[in-house]
C-alpha positions as CSV (number, residue, x, y, z in Angstrom):
1,M,11.1,13.0,17.0
2,A,9.9,16.1,15.3
3,E,12.6,16.2,12.7
4,Y,11.6,18.6,9.9
5,F,12.3,17.6,6.3
6,L,11.2,18.7,2.9
7,G,9.1,16.6,0.5
8,R,7.5,13.3,1.2
9,R,9.1,10.2,2.8
10,D,8.0,6.6,2.5
11,I,8.6,5.3,6.0
12,A,7.0,1.8,6.3
13,S,5.4,-1.0,4.5
14,F,3.8,-4.0,6.1
15,T,1.4,-6.9,5.4
16,I,-1.2,-8.4,7.7
17,E,-2.9,-11.7,7.2
18,L,-6.7,-11.6,8.1
19,D,-9.6,-14.0,8.2
20,R,-7.5,-16.9,9.3
21,G,-5.0,-16.4,6.5
22,N,-7.7,-16.2,3.8
23,A,-7.0,-12.5,3.1
24,V,-4.0,-10.1,3.0
25,L,-3.9,-6.4,3.8
26,Q,-0.9,-4.5,2.5
27,C,-0.2,-1.1,3.9
28,N,2.3,1.6,2.6
29,V,2.9,4.6,4.9
30,A,4.4,8.0,4.0
31,E,5.0,11.2,6.0
32,Y,5.2,14.9,5.1
33,W,5.0,18.3,6.7
34,S,2.0,20.3,5.9
35,P,1.8,24.1,6.6
36,I,-0.9,25.2,9.1
37,I,0.3,28.8,9.2
38,H,2.0,30.7,6.4
39,D,1.4,34.4,7.0
40,S,3.4,37.5,7.9
41,S,3.3,41.0,9.4
42,K,5.8,43.9,9.1
43,C,6.8,47.4,10.2
44,G,5.7,46.9,13.8
45,A,2.2,45.5,12.9
46,T,0.8,42.5,14.8
47,L,-0.5,39.4,13.2
48,T,-3.5,37.8,15.0
49,Y,-4.2,34.3,14.0
50,E,-6.7,31.6,15.0
51,L,-4.5,28.5,15.3
52,S,-6.1,25.1,14.8
53,K,-4.7,21.9,16.3
54,K,-6.1,18.7,14.9
55,T,-5.3,15.1,15.9
56,G,-6.6,11.9,14.3
57,I,-8.2,11.0,11.0
58,K,-11.4,12.2,9.3
59,E,-14.5,10.4,10.3
60,S,-15.5,9.8,6.7
61,E,-12.1,8.2,5.8
62,K,-12.2,6.1,8.9
63,A,-15.8,4.9,8.3
64,A,-15.0,4.0,4.6
65,F,-12.0,1.9,5.7
66,E,-14.0,0.1,8.5
67,D,-17.0,-0.5,6.2
68,S,-14.7,-2.1,3.5
69,L,-13.2,-4.4,6.1
70,E,-16.6,-5.4,7.6
71,A,-18.1,-6.0,4.2
72,S,-15.2,-8.2,3.1
73,I,-14.4,-10.3,6.1
74,G,-16.8,-9.1,8.9
75,L,-14.0,-7.3,10.8
76,K,-15.7,-4.6,12.9
77,S,-12.6,-3.2,14.6
78,I,-9.4,-1.8,13.2
79,G,-7.6,-2.3,16.6
80,Q,-5.5,-5.2,15.3
81,I,-4.3,-3.2,12.3
82,K,-3.6,-0.2,14.4
83,A,-1.5,-2.3,16.8
84,V,0.6,-3.6,13.9
85,A,1.0,-0.1,12.5
86,K,2.2,1.2,15.9
87,Q,4.7,-1.6,16.1
88,K,6.1,-1.1,12.6
89,L,6.3,2.7,13.0
90,T,7.7,2.6,16.5
91,T,5.6,5.6,17.5
92,E,2.2,6.5,18.7
93,V,-0.6,6.4,16.1
94,H,-3.8,8.4,16.4
95,W,-6.6,6.7,14.4
96,E,-9.4,8.2,16.4
97,S,-11.8,10.6,14.7
98,V,-10.3,14.1,14.3
99,Q,-10.3,16.2,17.5
100,E,-9.8,19.9,16.9
101,E,-8.8,22.7,19.3
102,K,-8.4,26.4,18.5
103,R,-6.6,29.2,20.1
104,T,-5.9,32.8,19.1
105,V,-2.1,33.6,18.9
106,V,-0.4,36.9,18.3
107,F,2.8,37.3,16.2
108,P,4.4,40.8,16.5
109,S,6.8,42.1,13.9
110,P,9.9,44.4,14.4
111,E,9.4,48.1,13.9
112,C,11.6,48.0,10.8
113,G,11.3,44.4,9.9
114,K,9.1,41.6,8.7
115,Y,8.0,38.5,10.7
116,T,6.9,35.4,8.7
117,A,4.9,32.8,10.8
118,L,5.6,29.3,9.5
119,Q,4.1,26.5,11.4
120,Y,3.9,22.9,10.2
121,Q,2.2,19.7,11.3
122,K,3.4,16.2,10.3
123,L,0.8,14.3,8.3
124,R,0.9,10.5,7.8
125,D,-0.7,8.9,4.7
126,Y,-1.8,5.3,4.8
127,H,-2.5,3.4,1.5
128,F,-4.2,0.0,2.0
129,T,-4.6,-2.8,-0.5
130,F,-6.9,-5.7,0.4
131,Q,-6.8,-9.0,-1.4
132,E,-8.7,-12.2,-0.7
133,K,-6.8,-15.5,-1.4
134,K,-9.8,-17.7,-1.8
135,W,-9.5,-19.4,-5.2
136,F,-13.3,-19.2,-5.9
137,H,-13.6,-15.5,-4.8
138,K,-10.9,-13.0,-5.0
139,N,-12.3,-9.7,-3.7
140,S,-9.9,-6.8,-3.7
141,W,-10.1,-3.1,-3.0
142,Q,-8.0,-0.1,-2.0
143,S,-8.5,2.5,0.8
144,Y,-6.7,5.6,2.0
145,F,-6.7,7.8,5.0
146,T,-4.5,10.6,6.5
147,E,-3.5,10.8,10.1
148,H,-3.0,14.2,11.7
149,T,-0.1,13.4,14.1
150,K,1.0,15.3,17.3
151,F,4.3,16.4,15.7
152,Y,4.7,20.1,15.0
153,H,7.6,22.3,13.7
154,D,8.1,26.1,14.0
155,D,10.1,27.4,11.0
156,S,9.2,31.1,11.6
157,K,11.7,33.8,10.5
158,T,12.3,37.5,11.0
159,I,13.8,39.9,8.5
160,D,15.0,43.1,10.0
161,P,15.2,45.5,8.4
162,D,12.7,45.1,5.6
163,P,13.2,47.7,2.8
164,S,9.4,48.4,2.6
165,C,9.5,49.8,6.1
166,N,11.8,52.7,5.0
167,C,14.0,52.5,8.1
168,K,17.7,53.1,8.4
169,P,19.6,50.0,7.2
170,K,21.2,47.8,9.8
171,E,24.5,46.0,9.7
172,P,23.9,42.3,9.1
173,I,24.9,39.7,11.7
174,D,27.1,36.9,10.5
175,F,25.9,33.5,11.5
176,D,27.7,30.2,11.3
177,G,24.7,27.9,10.9
178,L,21.3,26.8,12.1
179,L,20.4,24.9,15.2
180,H,17.5,22.4,15.0
181,I,16.0,22.2,18.5
182,D,13.9,19.0,18.9
183,F,11.7,18.7,22.0
184,G,10.3,15.3,20.9
185,D,6.8,16.2,19.7
186,T,7.7,19.7,18.6
187,S,10.8,21.4,17.1
188,T,12.0,24.8,16.1
189,I,15.1,26.4,14.5
190,A,17.5,29.1,15.7
191,P,20.5,30.7,13.9
192,F,23.8,30.4,15.8
193,R,27.3,31.9,15.7
194,K,30.4,30.6,17.5
195,S,31.8,32.6,20.3
196,S,34.8,32.3,22.7
197,T,32.6,30.6,25.3
198,G,30.5,28.3,23.0
199,I,27.7,29.3,20.6
200,E,25.2,32.1,20.7
201,I,21.7,31.5,19.4
202,E,18.6,33.7,19.0
203,L,15.4,31.9,20.1
204,S,11.9,33.3,20.4
205,G,13.2,36.9,20.4
206,K,15.8,36.2,23.0
207,K,19.6,35.6,22.8
208,A,21.1,32.6,24.5
209,N,24.7,31.6,25.1
210,I,25.2,27.8,25.0
211,E,28.4,26.1,26.3
212,A,28.8,23.9,23.2
213,T,31.1,23.8,20.2
214,G,28.4,23.9,17.5
215,D,30.0,21.0,15.8
216,S,27.8,18.1,17.1
217,S,24.5,17.4,18.7
218,F,23.9,18.0,22.4
219,I,21.1,17.9,25.0
220,V,19.9,21.1,26.7
221,D,17.1,22.1,29.0
222,I,15.1,25.0,27.5
223,P,13.1,27.2,29.9
224,L,9.5,27.4,28.8
225,E,9.6,31.2,28.3
226,Y,12.0,30.7,25.4
227,V,9.5,28.5,23.6
228,P,7.3,30.3,21.0
229,D,3.7,30.7,22.3
230,S,2.3,29.0,19.2
231,L,4.5,25.9,19.8
232,K,3.4,25.8,23.5
233,F,-0.2,25.5,22.3
234,L,0.5,23.0,19.5
235,G,2.7,20.8,21.7
236,D,0.7,21.2,24.9
237,M,3.9,22.5,26.6
238,K,3.2,23.7,30.1
239,E,6.1,22.5,32.2
240,G,8.8,24.9,33.5
241,S,11.4,23.6,31.1
242,Y,11.9,21.0,28.4
243,E,14.8,18.8,27.5
244,A,15.7,19.1,23.8
245,T,18.2,17.6,21.3
246,A,20.0,20.5,19.6
247,T,21.6,19.6,16.3
248,P,23.8,22.3,14.5
249,Y,23.9,22.6,10.8
250,S,27.1,24.4,9.9
251,E,27.8,26.0,6.5
252,P,31.0,27.6,5.3
253,V,29.1,30.7,4.1
254,I,25.9,32.1,5.5
255,T,24.3,34.6,3.2
256,Q,23.5,38.2,4.1
257,E,19.8,37.5,3.7
258,L,19.9,34.7,6.2
259,A,21.8,36.9,8.6
260,Q,19.2,39.7,8.3
261,A,16.4,37.2,8.6
262,Y,17.3,36.4,12.2
263,E,18.3,39.8,13.6
264,V,16.1,40.4,16.6
265,E,16.1,42.4,19.8
266,A,17.7,40.1,22.4
267,V,17.6,39.2,26.0
268,E,20.8,37.5,27.3
269,M,20.8,34.1,29.0
270,T,23.2,31.2,29.3
271,I,22.3,27.5,28.9
272,Q,24.7,24.7,29.8
273,P,24.2,21.5,27.7
274,L,23.3,18.4,29.5
275,S,25.8,15.7,28.7
276,S,23.9,13.4,31.1
277,S,20.8,13.5,33.3
278,E,23.0,15.3,35.9
279,G,23.5,18.4,33.9
280,E,22.7,21.8,35.3
281,I,21.3,24.9,33.7
282,E,22.6,28.4,34.3
283,V,20.4,31.4,33.3
284,E,21.6,34.9,33.6
285,S,19.0,37.7,33.9
């Protein structure tokens, strides 16, 4: 899942016996989110950005690790180690040489506000420690590489109005919390407020009514047009709609700054949560 978090997390540690038990490779794995866009535009201006999507590990880091293994025990392939890593992490791992794809994306800002584009990619650091167990020869070394995963998070925000635009002040909207929307490989956030029919969210410049309480997680189908363009590219999202896990984070008091940060021009729609695979979606024009 593309759960966004702050800081760095140690997620796994495993040991592999190599060379018929004559050597041990210890691996410690940590994950963190790294910004790939942190830029802004305001007062009606448009931000044009060349977005880069990378997957895999640097060729130089991969070669250094492979060379160390071959020199120590003659192992020419890291396939065995990759298979163990995949099993321990219970997710896909991408240890191929980095593949990069670029696309120009546009981020508009409100006439009287500021749009901050915040896009993150999850990186995974591997720290290897090799130790031979032969009594007459105890070769040891350490190696590192960083994997660019296929997990992305959009944390972009809008502040409207922005004082520097010299527009007439607007009344802030009171929100009850944030909704983390997780598509699996990608995720985003949306502010929400409770209503008589469920909760209202603002997503990708559009307003949505969701028939949910806002007190617990639920499953929804999100039409593709409500997914930010940058996230469509990063997550290779091309289908008509995507099932997502929506998790509300309620707070007793939402500050005025947060309320202003998510005030956008809205287009109405209604989404019905999917309690099972038989759920339906209702969209109002």
